[in-house]
Backbone as CSV, one residue per row, in Angstrom:
resi,resn,N_x,N_y,N_z,CA_x,CA_y,CA_z,C_x,C_y,C_z
1,MET,235.530,142.782,53.805,236.483,141.948,53.849,236.321,140.684,53.204
2,LYS,234.934,140.412,52.267,235.074,139.896,51.251,235.748,140.203,50.188
3,LYS,236.121,140.823,49.639,236.632,141.189,48.752,237.758,141.091,49.069
4,LEU,238.422,140.933,50.228,239.732,140.585,50.762,240.419,138.655,50.548
5,ALA,238.965,138.363,51.215,238.567,136.864,50.920,238.573,136.362,49.502
6,SER,238.019,137.056,48.730,238.205,136.628,47.398,239.352,136.953,46.469
7,ALA,240.099,138.014,47.074,241.707,138.363,46.457,242.356,137.194,46.950
8,LEU,242.438,137.025,48.243,243.503,136.206,48.754,242.793,134.490,48.247
9,LEU,242.043,134.491,48.007,241.840,133.373,47.257,242.205,132.891,46.041
10,ALA,242.106,134.271,45.343,242.705,133.705,44.079,244.217,134.125,43.843
11,THR,244.913,134.431,44.674,245.919,134.710,44.784,246.392,133.138,45.565
12,ALA,246.078,132.371,45.840,246.183,131.079,46.767,246.083,129.863,45.804
13,LEU,245.207,130.465,44.594,244.841,129.337,43.462,246.025,129.599,42.372
14,LEU,246.720,130.915,42.526,247.240,131.085,41.633,248.915,130.480,41.837
15,LEU,249.048,130.094,42.657,250.573,129.488,43.346,251.079,129.008,42.868
16,PRO,250.244,127.929,42.194,250.649,126.761,41.394,251.687,126.763,40.252
17,ALA,251.285,128.242,39.692,251.410,128.588,38.401,252.398,129.388,38.353
18,ALA,253.231,129.540,39.282,254.294,130.187,39.841,255.788,129.940,38.807
19,GLY,255.067,128.100,39.063,256.422,127.395,38.925,257.745,127.541,39.831
20,HIS,258.808,128.080,39.186,259.684,127.941,39.975,259.925,129.568,41.442
21,ALA,259.190,130.187,41.254,258.886,131.236,42.150,258.738,130.645,43.415
22,GLU,259.743,131.242,44.580,260.355,131.020,45.458,259.056,131.940,46.674
23,THR,258.872,133.027,45.833,258.010,133.858,47.216,257.329,134.354,46.036
24,VAL,255.608,134.862,46.762,254.841,135.350,46.096,254.331,136.418,46.871
25,LEU,254.285,137.786,46.044,254.229,139.140,47.456,253.318,139.680,46.538
26,ARG,251.914,139.859,47.888,250.474,140.534,46.892,251.080,142.299,47.067
27,LEU,250.317,142.711,46.459,250.670,144.457,46.077,249.242,144.764,46.099
28,ALA,248.871,145.720,47.077,247.650,146.357,46.903,247.480,148.222,46.234
29,GLU,246.922,148.149,45.251,246.552,149.446,44.716,245.521,149.866,44.671
30,ASN,244.639,151.101,45.014,243.613,151.335,45.123,243.223,152.255,43.725
31,GLN,243.913,152.567,42.428,243.704,152.984,41.424,243.293,152.213,40.588
32,PRO,242.711,152.070,39.170,242.386,151.822,37.876,243.809,151.290,37.202
33,ASP,243.593,150.497,36.342,244.902,149.816,35.262,245.446,150.721,34.732
34,THR,244.519,151.908,34.579,244.763,152.929,33.197,245.829,154.184,34.052
35,ASN,245.264,154.191,35.084,246.231,155.582,36.158,248.182,154.880,35.881
36,PRO,249.149,156.184,36.121,250.071,155.601,35.749,250.558,155.139,37.128
37,VAL,250.363,156.083,38.212,250.687,154.953,39.454,250.733,153.420,39.548
38,THR,249.071,152.974,38.988,249.504,151.292,38.707,249.893,150.646,37.236
39,VAL,250.057,151.872,36.391,250.407,151.121,35.573,252.338,150.713,36.078
40,ALA,252.704,151.785,37.094,254.183,151.771,37.927,254.530,150.523,38.648
41,MET,253.385,149.857,38.934,253.470,149.100,39.992,253.175,147.673,39.491
42,HIS,252.962,147.612,38.098,252.762,146.579,37.121,254.450,146.265,36.843
43,ARG,255.027,147.353,36.265,256.122,147.760,36.141,257.205,147.614,36.832
44,PHE,257.041,147.600,38.213,257.290,147.447,39.552,257.493,145.472,39.784
45,ALA,256.338,145.214,39.469,256.397,144.121,39.351,257.338,143.140,38.375
46,GLU,257.081,143.797,37.504,258.338,142.936,36.272,259.489,143.035,36.255
47,LEU,260.011,143.845,37.150,261.298,144.673,37.501,262.004,143.438,38.505
48,VAL,260.988,143.210,39.560,261.329,142.553,40.561,261.546,141.169,39.986
49,GLY,260.353,140.662,39.211,260.760,139.419,38.419,262.050,139.767,37.933
50,GLU,262.503,140.054,37.164,263.796,140.017,36.050,265.125,140.284,37.270
51,TYR,265.092,141.008,38.446,266.176,141.049,39.088,265.916,139.907,39.882
52,THR,265.149,139.699,40.325,265.165,137.810,40.743,265.510,136.544,40.376
53,ASN,265.227,136.766,39.105,265.400,135.797,37.780,264.198,134.752,38.181
54,GLY,263.194,135.530,38.353,261.421,134.670,39.193,261.773,134.119,39.973
55,GLU,262.782,134.200,41.145,262.383,134.077,42.088,261.565,134.752,43.460
56,VAL,261.225,135.980,42.689,260.011,136.481,43.857,258.971,137.290,42.490
57,VAL,257.730,137.029,42.931,256.781,137.215,41.869,255.663,137.958,42.826
58,VAL,255.535,139.505,42.258,254.864,140.490,42.833,253.599,140.230,42.184
59,GLN,252.422,140.156,42.914,251.103,140.171,42.589,250.090,141.662,42.232
60,VAL,250.120,142.225,41.578,249.195,143.242,41.756,247.616,143.258,41.722
61,PHE,247.311,144.145,42.749,245.940,144.100,42.844,245.239,145.110,42.483
62,SER,244.902,145.602,41.507,244.616,147.450,41.229,242.944,147.188,41.543
63,GLY,242.718,148.271,41.313,241.155,149.267,41.357,240.617,149.034,42.766
64,ALA,241.581,148.820,43.950,240.957,148.866,45.202,239.982,146.788,45.580
65,GLN,240.684,146.384,44.886,240.096,145.125,44.879,240.637,144.426,46.690
66,LEU,241.432,144.814,47.182,242.096,144.472,48.460,241.344,145.674,49.762
67,GLY,240.857,147.278,49.284,240.483,148.239,50.025,241.157,149.681,49.950
68,GLN,240.448,150.395,50.179,240.513,151.656,50.139,242.104,151.889,50.518
69,GLU,242.991,152.951,50.637,243.999,153.261,51.282,244.347,152.981,52.697
70,PRO,243.282,153.814,53.742,243.416,153.838,54.925,243.075,151.899,55.115
71,GLU,242.705,151.009,54.587,242.922,149.826,54.354,243.519,149.009,54.228
72,THR,244.119,149.496,53.392,245.316,148.852,52.942,246.709,149.156,53.800
73,ILE,246.546,150.560,53.952,247.950,150.545,54.758,247.844,149.405,56.105
74,GLU,246.617,149.321,56.618,246.490,148.423,58.109,246.739,147.175,57.729
75,GLN,246.527,146.363,56.287,246.820,145.104,55.822,248.048,145.201,55.830
76,ALA,248.772,146.132,55.501,250.313,146.133,54.987,250.862,145.930,56.280
77,GLN,250.721,146.881,57.600,251.529,146.964,58.223,251.579,145.722,59.375
78,ALA,249.603,144.791,59.214,249.646,143.435,60.024,250.358,142.530,59.133
79,GLY,250.534,142.441,57.951,251.537,141.544,56.866,250.018,140.779,55.741
80,VAL,249.234,140.974,56.150,248.026,140.450,55.439,248.316,140.775,53.893
81,VAL,249.062,141.806,53.353,249.366,141.925,52.467,250.811,142.761,52.345
82,ASP,251.287,142.120,51.509,253.005,142.430,51.563,253.145,144.010,51.225
83,PHE,252.556,144.773,50.004,253.237,145.934,49.713,251.731,146.943,49.929
84,ALA,251.531,147.833,49.639,250.639,148.986,49.200,251.312,150.199,48.771
85,ARG,250.214,150.336,47.472,250.764,152.054,46.892,249.862,153.073,48.008
86,VAL,250.321,154.075,48.368,249.441,155.066,49.037,250.018,156.223,48.985
87,ASN,248.503,157.244,49.282,249.390,158.699,49.419,249.622,158.971,50.595
88,THR,250.646,159.963,50.665,251.508,160.277,51.856,250.464,161.009,52.425
89,VAL,249.320,161.615,52.215,248.078,162.416,52.829,247.604,161.083,54.083
90,VAL,247.252,160.004,53.718,246.518,159.067,54.340,248.012,158.433,55.623
91,LEU,248.930,158.066,54.795,250.301,157.446,55.291,250.640,158.270,57.227
92,ALA,250.206,159.850,56.562,250.535,160.789,57.566,249.518,159.868,58.765
93,ASN,248.492,159.721,59.110,247.931,159.405,60.093,248.880,158.092,60.999
94,VAL,249.282,157.707,60.175,250.587,156.615,61.144,251.758,156.835,60.724
95,SER,252.350,157.628,60.395,253.385,158.078,60.531,253.755,159.432,60.315
96,PRO,253.597,160.089,61.403,253.020,161.724,61.357,254.038,162.483,60.455
97,SER,255.425,162.217,60.560,256.081,163.326,59.827,256.022,163.340,58.193
98,MET,255.032,161.907,57.692,254.569,161.873,56.634,253.814,163.671,56.109
99,GLY,253.391,164.258,57.251,252.217,164.999,57.031,253.387,166.374,56.477
100,ALA,254.358,166.105,57.087,255.077,167.968,56.179,255.207,167.825,54.802
101,PHE,255.055,166.445,53.936,254.821,166.863,52.267,253.520,166.695,52.287
102,THR,252.589,167.151,52.854,251.343,167.126,52.907,250.384,168.691,52.997
103,LEU,251.502,169.480,53.703,251.387,170.861,53.787,250.761,171.703,52.524
104,PRO,249.814,172.450,52.737,249.746,173.088,51.124,250.550,174.479,50.802
105,TYR,251.106,173.922,50.014,252.131,175.343,49.012,253.160,175.000,50.042
106,ILE,253.786,173.688,50.424,254.893,173.365,50.894,256.199,173.420,50.216
107,PHE,255.787,173.022,48.451,256.785,172.475,47.672,257.152,173.974,46.602
108,ARG,258.081,174.673,46.447,258.117,175.331,45.292,257.441,175.471,44.109
109,GLY,258.140,174.145,43.932,257.868,173.396,42.411,258.574,172.354,42.536
110,TRP,258.481,171.334,41.216,258.813,170.076,40.778,260.204,170.634,41.078
111,ASP,261.327,170.742,41.160,262.621,170.611,41.253,263.008,170.852,42.476
112,HIS,262.644,171.988,43.663,262.291,172.073,44.901,261.344,170.297,45.443
113,LYS,260.612,169.947,45.119,259.843,169.000,45.572,261.148,168.081,45.767
114,TYR,261.450,167.734,44.530,262.404,165.952,44.497,263.716,166.260,45.217
115,ALA,264.094,168.191,45.580,265.358,168.011,45.779,265.169,167.492,47.230
116,VAL,263.739,168.124,47.769,263.345,167.490,48.998,263.568,165.805,49.346
117,LEU,262.454,165.342,48.511,262.259,163.959,48.946,263.334,162.938,48.404
118,ASP,263.813,163.553,47.211,265.497,162.559,47.120,266.375,162.466,48.131
119,GLY,266.517,163.666,49.427,267.634,164.113,49.331,267.745,163.789,51.111
120,GLU,268.586,164.341,51.905,268.403,163.390,53.150,267.018,163.559,54.440
121,ILE,266.218,164.909,53.812,264.873,164.797,54.134,264.102,164.207,54.210
122,GLY,264.048,163.611,52.373,263.354,162.103,51.901,263.574,161.192,52.693
123,ASP,264.512,161.119,53.002,265.240,159.636,53.795,264.861,159.505,54.704
124,GLU,265.154,160.590,55.619,265.066,160.685,57.242,262.775,160.208,57.364
125,VAL,262.600,160.839,56.983,260.463,160.915,56.631,260.749,158.832,56.355
126,ARG,261.224,158.710,55.606,260.418,157.223,55.051,261.586,156.129,56.337
127,ALA,262.902,156.738,56.648,263.165,156.134,57.518,262.121,155.927,59.336
128,ASP,261.287,156.965,59.139,259.896,156.876,60.509,259.141,156.066,60.181
129,LEU,259.375,155.477,58.674,258.154,153.988,58.936,258.228,152.777,59.512
130,ALA,259.569,152.595,59.610,259.938,151.693,60.484,259.234,151.672,62.120
131,ASP,259.040,152.659,62.826,258.819,152.530,63.721,256.960,152.371,64.070
132,VAL,256.231,152.247,62.901,255.036,151.639,62.542,254.842,150.087,62.028
133,GLY,256.294,149.300,61.857,256.681,148.178,61.053,256.306,148.258,59.311
134,LEU,257.111,149.270,59.316,256.727,149.882,57.385,258.228,149.855,56.723
135,VAL,258.562,149.479,55.412,259.164,150.103,54.965,258.984,150.445,53.643
136,GLY,259.430,152.222,53.620,258.944,152.872,52.269,260.443,153.145,51.516
137,PHE,259.598,152.684,50.150,260.654,153.153,49.287,260.492,154.366,48.395
138,ASP,261.290,154.702,47.435,261.070,156.010,46.679,259.258,156.694,46.557
139,TYR,259.831,157.990,46.584,258.494,158.950,46.216,258.012,158.796,44.895
140,MET,257.055,158.649,44.589,256.164,158.792,43.387,255.824,160.084,43.407
141,ASP,255.043,160.944,41.803,254.438,161.731,41.695,252.832,161.463,41.994
142,ALA,252.123,162.313,42.438,250.844,161.945,42.596,250.328,163.160,42.019
143,GLY,250.412,163.880,41.255,250.137,164.912,40.570,249.706,166.337,42.049
144,SER,249.453,167.797,40.889,248.911,168.219,42.235,247.519,168.617,41.986
145,ARG,247.275,168.555,43.615,245.377,168.887,43.660,245.126,169.944,43.439
146,SER,244.025,170.164,42.626,242.785,171.241,42.778,241.498,170.889,43.240
147,PHE,240.925,172.088,43.382,239.655,171.580,43.392,238.335,171.317,42.208
148,TYR,237.212,170.701,42.586,236.264,170.458,41.568,234.698,170.300,42.767
149,THR,234.087,170.896,41.559,232.817,170.663,42.274,231.593,169.936,40.841
150,ARG,229.987,169.830,41.103,229.468,169.159,40.538,228.866,169.947,39.873
151,GLU,227.896,169.570,38.739,226.947,170.134,38.369,226.409,171.099,38.884
152,GLY,226.165,172.389,38.521,225.260,173.543,39.280,225.739,174.072,40.217
153,VAL,226.970,174.032,40.312,228.090,174.342,41.734,229.089,174.866,41.211
154,PRO,228.971,175.867,40.301,230.160,176.958,39.859,231.507,177.347,40.777
155,ILE,232.738,177.305,40.773,233.770,177.695,41.499,234.681,177.857,40.470
156,THR,234.516,179.736,40.835,236.142,180.698,40.042,236.855,181.147,40.963
157,SER,236.786,181.499,42.484,237.438,182.138,43.315,237.700,181.256,44.755
158,LEU,238.519,181.800,45.547,238.420,181.470,46.691,236.894,181.380,47.305
159,GLU,236.367,182.988,47.237,235.099,183.048,47.941,234.550,181.932,47.407
160,ASP,234.043,181.508,46.262,233.292,180.694,45.838,233.025,178.802,46.457
161,LEU,234.329,178.759,47.533,234.731,177.765,48.477,233.636,177.920,49.342
162,GLU,233.092,179.422,49.978,232.880,179.376,51.312,231.178,178.409,51.646
163,GLY,231.575,177.434,52.050,230.213,176.639,52.742,230.038,175.428,51.866
164,LEU,230.865,175.254,51.222,230.818,174.029,50.329,231.484,172.611,50.999
165,LYS,230.337,171.592,50.669,230.974,170.602,51.530,231.784,169.727,50.185
166,ILE,233.321,169.644,50.921,234.315,169.256,49.605,234.849,167.957,50.794
167,ARG,234.528,166.877,49.976,235.366,165.787,49.859,236.741,165.725,50.400
168,VAL,237.325,165.351,51.608,238.925,164.894,51.991,239.075,163.995,52.160
169,GLN,240.626,163.646,51.713,240.664,162.337,52.371,240.933,162.445,54.215
170,PRO,240.925,161.465,54.576,240.389,160.885,56.074,241.817,161.655,56.648
171,ALA,242.545,162.720,56.840,243.464,162.914,57.318,243.487,164.707,58.028
172,PRO,244.429,164.722,58.971,243.918,165.978,59.930,244.370,167.520,59.440
173,ILE,245.072,167.271,58.332,245.829,168.170,57.781,244.877,168.563,56.275
174,MET,244.544,167.617,55.958,243.872,168.024,54.534,241.812,168.843,55.791
175,THR,241.505,168.158,56.547,240.525,168.855,57.363,240.945,170.257,57.902
176,ARG,242.185,170.443,58.216,241.841,171.554,58.488,242.368,172.524,56.900
177,MET,242.725,172.240,55.749,243.233,173.310,55.016,241.829,173.262,54.557
178,VAL,240.938,172.703,54.401,239.594,172.702,54.258,238.877,173.775,54.868
179,GLU,238.716,173.722,55.691,238.194,174.750,56.648,238.784,176.280,56.718
180,LEU,239.881,176.416,56.736,240.532,177.919,56.165,240.135,178.068,55.568
181,LEU,239.649,177.486,54.207,239.658,178.100,53.138,238.050,178.504,53.227
182,GLY,237.055,177.967,54.004,236.181,178.332,54.294,235.297,177.166,53.740
183,ALA,235.605,176.130,53.394,234.612,175.128,53.084,234.131,174.199,54.456
184,VAL,233.567,173.299,53.869,233.148,172.170,55.109,233.805,171.180,54.754
185,PRO,234.871,170.930,55.320,235.502,169.543,55.359,234.800,167.980,55.217
186,THR,234.936,167.186,55.022,233.796,165.977,54.509,234.581,164.799,54.152
187,PRO,235.222,164.465,55.499,236.005,162.849,54.925,235.384,161.809,54.425
188,MET,236.087,161.483,53.155,235.447,160.216,52.784,236.502,158.985,51.880
189,ASN,236.552,157.969,51.895,237.090,157.333,50.936,237.006,157.381,49.531
190,TYR,237.519,157.163,48.956,237.757,157.423,47.384,236.364,157.008,46.993
191,GLY,236.533,155.623,46.954,235.447,154.654,46.411,234.296,155.203,46.567
192,GLU,233.775,156.374,47.300,232.563,156.970,47.492,232.338,158.049,47.083
193,VAL,233.143,158.958,46.582,233.268,160.405,45.839,232.174,160.339,44.745
194,PHE,232.385,159.456,43.477,231.586,159.548,42.391,230.092,159.576,42.951
195,SER,229.645,158.688,43.715,228.424,158.464,43.760,227.847,160.029,45.105
196,ALA,228.539,160.118,45.581,228.371,161.300,46.653,228.116,163.039,45.793
197,LEU,229.124,162.976,44.621,229.223,163.911,44.191,227.305,163.546,43.162
198,GLN,227.196,162.887,42.489,226.339,162.782,41.168,224.835,163.035,42.441
199,THR,224.840,162.419,43.879,223.923,162.953,44.793,223.561,163.838,45.213
200,GLY,224.376,164.753,45.711,224.700,166.079,46.158,225.068,165.749,47.191
201,VAL,225.330,164.749,48.023,226.161,164.245,48.948,227.250,165.519,49.683
202,ILE,227.972,165.942,48.943,228.833,166.367,48.562,229.318,167.922,47.411
203,ASP,229.539,168.333,47.829,229.377,169.882,46.868,230.942,169.687,45.708
204,GLY,231.941,169.019,46.166,232.885,168.955,45.556,234.344,168.215,45.778
205,ALA,235.160,168.011,45.363,236.388,167.043,46.198,237.800,167.949,45.554
206,GLU,238.746,167.595,45.453,239.520,167.719,44.922,240.876,166.659,45.061
207,ASN,241.694,167.099,43.656,242.415,166.145,42.961,243.239,166.218,41.731
208,ASP,243.860,165.480,41.514,244.919,166.132,40.152,244.274,165.691,39.292
209,TYR,244.461,166.096,37.761,243.910,165.817,36.898,243.594,164.006,36.385
210,VAL,244.593,163.290,36.617,244.307,161.768,35.912,243.709,161.366,36.945
211,SER,243.633,162.034,38.517,242.408,161.047,39.055,241.263,161.613,38.894
212,TYR,240.986,162.882,38.642,239.739,163.255,38.321,239.121,163.100,36.827
213,GLN,240.176,162.818,36.050,239.428,161.833,34.510,239.209,160.296,34.750
214,THR,240.470,159.737,35.168,240.488,158.191,35.298,238.985,158.066,36.543
215,SER,238.646,158.672,37.414,237.681,157.994,38.414,236.509,158.165,37.849
216,GLY,236.278,159.328,36.724,234.954,159.689,35.814,234.476,160.582,36.432
217,HIS,234.822,161.433,37.940,234.439,162.513,38.870,233.856,163.832,37.761
218,TYR,234.973,163.584,36.483,234.548,165.083,36.139,233.053,164.612,34.983
219,GLU,232.268,163.743,35.079,231.201,163.817,34.310,230.204,164.098,34.988
220,VAL,230.356,164.617,36.554,229.259,164.393,37.759,230.036,166.129,38.098
221,ALA,231.448,166.363,37.809,231.708,167.563,38.694,232.241,168.569,37.667
222,PRO,231.727,169.017,36.493,232.472,169.402,35.451,233.222,170.672,35.590
223,ASN,233.117,170.973,36.668,233.907,172.658,37.266,234.968,172.544,38.235
224,TYR,236.916,172.719,37.180,237.449,172.596,37.512,238.107,174.084,38.366
225,LEU,238.471,174.239,39.476,239.649,175.422,39.425,240.626,175.108,39.913
226,VAL,242.098,175.476,38.948,243.461,174.953,38.788,244.193,175.849,40.311
227,ASP,243.973,175.427,41.645,244.686,176.818,42.482,246.055,175.559,42.979
228,GLN,245.754,174.250,42.616,247.194,173.467,43.115,247.511,173.486,44.480
229,HIS,247.046,173.533,45.507,246.889,173.825,46.659,247.918,172.577,47.339
230,LEU,248.026,171.188,46.755,248.705,170.167,47.522,249.724,169.407,46.046
231,SER,250.607,168.697,46.593,251.451,168.069,45.958,252.026,167.236,46.284
232,PRO,250.937,166.365,47.355,251.722,165.398,48.315,252.347,163.995,47.426
233,PRO,253.669,163.349,47.682,254.009,162.072,46.888,253.028,161.291,47.540
234,ALA,253.451,160.591,46.300,252.530,158.911,46.320,253.861,158.341,47.178
235,ILE,253.678,156.828,47.511,254.798,156.471,48.154,254.245,154.255,48.249
236,LEU,255.524,153.863,47.585,255.257,152.367,47.994,255.555,151.445,49.297
237,ILE,255.030,151.238,50.030,255.109,150.393,51.563,255.119,149.419,51.305
238,MET,255.789,148.779,52.361,256.134,147.028,52.198,256.071,147.225,53.843
239,ASN,255.373,145.824,54.303,255.656,144.947,55.936,257.376,145.135,55.965
240,LYS,258.026,145.317,57.065,258.883,145.266,57.432,259.174,144.325,57.769
241,ALA,258.587,143.531,58.681,258.850,142.105,58.871,259.148,140.829,57.581
242,ARG,258.172,141.195,56.969,257.870,140.479,55.462,259.216,140.844,54.803
243,PHE,259.275,142.521,54.676,261.322,142.774,53.842,262.201,141.987,54.683
244,ASP,262.746,142.096,55.818,263.427,141.830,56.633,263.547,140.493,56.864
245,SER,262.738,139.540,56.087,262.991,138.119,56.297,263.370,138.069,54.727
246,LEU,263.743,138.572,53.538,263.800,137.912,52.400,265.515,138.328,52.239
247,PRO,265.930,137.306,51.571,267.597,137.184,51.278,267.672,138.496,51.030
248,ALA,268.786,139.159,51.487,269.775,140.252,51.205,270.114,140.710,49.658
249,GLU,269.818,139.818,49.112,270.095,139.861,47.873,268.381,140.444,46.803
250,GLN,267.405,139.377,47.592,266.097,139.672,47.227,265.862,141.051,47.511
251,GLN,266.433,141.567,48.939,265.881,143.331,49.331,266.430,143.905,48.111
252,GLU,267.548,144.035,47.832,268.127,144.909,47.127,267.961,144.757,45.887
253,ALA,267.255,143.737,45.324,266.581,143.597,43.969,265.108,144.770,43.847
254,ILE,264.457,144.681,45.045,262.816,145.138,45.333,263.397,146.542,45.340
255,GLU,264.923,146.884,45.962,264.741,148.291,46.173,265.445,149.031,44.882
256,ARG,265.684,148.583,44.144,266.249,148.435,42.888,265.315,149.140,42.022
257,ALA,264.189,147.769,42.207,263.180,147.962,40.889,262.372,148.794,41.517
258,ALA,262.142,149.185,42.736,261.520,150.206,43.894,261.674,151.493,43.129
259,HIS,263.170,151.992,42.926,263.573,152.995,42.527,263.717,153.373,41.126
260,GLU,263.668,152.221,40.441,263.217,152.685,38.527,261.601,152.946,38.347
261,ALA,260.884,151.789,38.907,259.126,151.814,38.815,259.560,153.839,38.960
262,ALA,260.059,154.382,40.048,259.439,155.306,40.806,260.029,156.630,39.748
263,LEU,261.292,156.621,39.505,261.562,157.679,38.561,260.762,157.534,36.803
264,PHE,259.914,155.660,36.461,259.369,155.948,35.483,257.902,156.619,36.180
265,GLU,257.387,156.544,37.280,256.014,156.994,36.993,255.989,158.117,37.110
266,ARG,257.368,158.606,37.820,257.210,160.437,37.870,257.016,161.280,36.671
267,ASP,257.582,160.964,35.419,257.878,161.214,33.982,256.342,160.815,33.772
268,ALA,256.140,159.632,33.686,254.007,159.181,33.130,253.400,159.582,33.784
269,MET,253.916,160.224,34.968,252.052,161.245,35.835,252.461,162.446,34.746
270,ARG,253.610,163.225,35.096,253.710,164.174,34.165,252.737,164.604,33.087
271,GLU,253.192,163.529,32.116,252.440,163.369,31.027,251.435,163.249,30.858
272,ALA,250.846,162.498,31.770,249.457,161.519,31.830,248.446,163.138,32.647
273,ASN,248.734,163.801,33.583,248.194,165.200,33.749,248.273,165.737,32.509
274,GLU,248.887,166.227,31.928,248.660,166.551,30.787,247.388,166.373,29.309
275,ALA,247.613,164.645,29.403,246.672,164.483,28.371,245.331,164.419,29.521
276,ALA,245.368,164.237,30.339,244.111,164.044,31.234,243.536,165.629,31.248
277,ARG,244.072,166.432,31.696,243.572,168.200,31.090,242.954,167.849,29.681
278,LYS,243.447,167.864,28.779,243.185,168.031,27.562,241.537,167.063,27.317
279,THR,241.808,165.516,27.912,240.645,164.673,27.723,239.457,165.611,28.325
280,VAL,239.384,166.180,29.393,238.422,166.498,30.613,238.067,167.649,29.906
281,GLU,238.919,168.893,29.251,238.238,169.863,28.620,237.752,169.643,27.393
282,ASP,238.066,168.555,26.664,237.093,168.062,25.724,236.040,167.671,25.853
283,ALA,235.775,166.880,26.716,234.351,166.583,27.388,233.671,167.296,28.195
284,GLY,233.968,168.432,28.083,232.853,169.485,28.307,233.420,170.252,29.656
285,SER,234.479,170.205,30.225,234.649,170.294,31.661,235.788,171.342,31.721
286,THR,234.889,172.991,32.365,235.994,173.898,32.426,236.655,173.835,33.145
287,VAL,237.740,174.487,32.838,238.938,174.403,33.605,239.219,175.808,34.240
288,ILE,239.295,176.769,35.719,239.683,177.941,35.520,241.008,178.337,36.047
289,GLU,242.047,178.757,35.623,243.292,178.735,36.346,242.879,180.077,36.636
290,VAL,243.275,179.937,38.509,243.212,181.236,38.977,244.457,181.746,39.790
291,ASP,244.854,183.031,39.684,246.045,183.422,41.248,245.873,182.721,42.581
292,ASN,246.807,181.606,43.132,246.573,181.142,43.925,247.202,181.438,45.455
293,ALA,247.639,182.660,45.219,248.245,183.342,46.648,246.934,183.961,47.334
294,PRO,245.820,184.096,47.400,244.982,184.517,48.277,244.609,183.254,48.960
295,PHE,244.426,181.835,48.275,244.549,180.725,48.688,245.455,180.573,49.977
296,ALA,246.845,180.511,49.459,248.169,180.407,50.740,248.098,181.222,51.274
297,GLU,247.573,182.593,51.202,247.303,183.356,52.299,246.410,182.721,53.884
298,ALA,245.112,182.245,52.866,244.019,181.869,53.980,244.502,180.699,54.743
299,VAL,245.646,179.821,54.180,246.132,178.795,54.879,247.373,179.017,55.939
300,GLN,247.490,180.210,55.591,249.273,180.021,56.605,248.882,179.616,57.931
301,PRO,247.784,179.955,58.582,247.969,179.409,60.062,247.972,177.864,60.400
302,ILE,247.757,177.124,59.154,247.763,175.808,59.331,249.679,175.572,59.289
303,TYR,250.798,175.771,59.072,251.750,175.919,60.020,252.149,176.108,61.244
304,GLY,251.598,176.893,61.653,251.520,176.970,63.341,251.111,175.810,64.110
305,GLU,250.162,175.104,63.470,248.708,174.189,64.126,249.478,173.104,64.201
306,PHE,250.511,173.000,63.571,251.480,171.111,64.036,252.773,171.686,64.185
307,PRO,252.978,171.721,65.047,254.356,172.398,66.070,255.370,170.950,66.108
308,GLU,254.966,170.009,65.839,255.366,168.770,65.546,256.275,168.572,64.253
309,LEU,256.081,169.129,63.408,256.647,169.185,62.115,257.448,170.595,61.644
310,ALA,257.456,171.440,62.937,258.137,172.634,62.736,259.196,172.977,62.239
311,GLY,260.306,171.803,62.504,261.657,171.478,62.305,261.424,171.216,60.620
312,LEU,260.711,170.424,60.391,260.529,169.545,59.161,260.070,170.739,57.922
313,ILE,259.173,171.327,58.578,258.950,172.690,57.451,260.094,173.622,57.384
314,GLU,260.868,173.811,58.190,261.622,175.226,58.206,262.902,174.603,56.868
315,ARG,263.413,173.221,57.336,264.419,172.462,56.452,264.659,172.505,55.047
316,ILE,262.635,172.067,55.239,262.216,171.863,53.765,262.315,172.958,52.846
317,LYS,261.915,174.562,53.984,261.750,175.382,53.116,263.371,175.784,52.737
318,ALA,264.285,175.867,53.603,265.728,175.701,52.994,266.048,175.424,52.419
319,VAL,265.942,174.394,51.064,266.478,173.264,50.567,265.750,174.245,49.463
320,ASP,266.993,174.428,48.910,267.474,175.126,47.470,266.852,174.301,46.135
């Protein structure tokens, strides 16, 4: 709460500097400014200012200044912050249909993923956010997630995961997936992972190359196993009451800015993941490519364990 109070005080102090701005909106982001998704959020803020002729100012609080994703989702619902950029894995805790996008191996590849997300299914799932007081904008890319382990705990196959304590995002699907792979799921906020790896509280974690690098996790967990079990999108959410209170032209400007920022972010994230892989390998991380078929086979029971998602799963599979 101290962090939040300090950030809100800083916002208040900045209000006079906004000049002719009529509306100041706060955006919570847990990633550092070097992460492509945060770069995109700053781009979003710039576009909102441009498309509203300076009438709306979006202030981006990066690096988890306002909390980690579970906290910022609650803050967005309560209207404490106006926007939060979050991963759909965590968002599924409050809007269950998002869980369909977080299932292991649900997407066959990049083209299939965005045919789903940019189509009717993606629109319907975003619309469900209204039931929990939120508005969702265009989906962004959060990379493809793989496992990595700390120094002295090598990992080269599915069998090596057996019994390892693996940090997961606090979400049921993540927990169950790791259990099915034979490891011990350990829910933990993102900001705690580095020290937990360093001290051996956990044996490993999982994320895309960019987060693996920008978090510094590669420094204490140099073994990266490329299984690409998840490719969950990220999304910018907004307090629905706040959005509805804005004039129509400002709502349209925000939607336009969010759309353009999302397309920008997708390209930037792909490029950044390629660069991040090179960076961590040059720094000494061992990146191991594996056939993920045994992993996919091991987690198949998960599809039957979320019956509320059965219809969505079948529709996603049917998308060309």
